[in-house]
N, C-alpha and C positions, 0 to 999 in steps of 0.2 A: 357357570353363569349364576350370579346371584339375583334372586327375584323377590318381589314382595307378594301380596296375596291378591285374590280377585282376578281381574282382568290381566294383571301383570303376570300371574302365574299361568294362566291360559295362553297368553301369547308366548311365553317362554316354552311351553310344551309344544307349541306349533313350529319352532324354529330350532330346538335343540333336543337331543336325546335326554330322557329324564335323568340318566345317571351323571349327567353334565350341569344339572340344575340344583341350586342350593336355595331353599325356601327360608329366608331370613327376615322376619318382621316382628316387632315387638308385640303385636296385637292379633295373633292368629286365632280364629275361632275354629271350633271342631270341625265343620264341614270342610274348611280350607285344609286343615291338617290331615284329614281323612283322604282328600282329593290328592294331595301331594303323596302321601304314603302309598295309596292305591296305584299311583302313576310311576312310583319307583324314584321319586324325587328325594334327594337328601334334604333333611330338615334340622334346623337349629332350634332348639327349645330355649326360650328366654325367661321363663319363670315357672314356679312350682305348679301353677294351675296347667300349664301346657304339659308338664311332665306327668301330671295326674291324668290328663286327656290321653296322652299316648300309652300310658300304662294300661288303661281300659282297653286300648286297641290291640294290645299285645298279641292276642291270638291270631289276629289278622295280618301282622307284620310279615313282610317276606323275609325269607332267610338272607342274611347280609344287608338288611335295610340299615342305611346310615342315619343315625340320629345323634345330633350333637347337643352339648349343654354349654 
């Protein structure tokens, strides 16, 4: 299930398991990326700023976390 940020992500987490959700939005902010990663949601990164944000979170990434570019 592809989802956006904010309320859309929260609703998706209520109706689908996290490993079936893909967060894909062109303007994700750090708390939204952190929420998705902490929940086990797959994340597509859309720009170098998002890559840098996730790189800073690397120690907290779960083994097998799916991050797409």
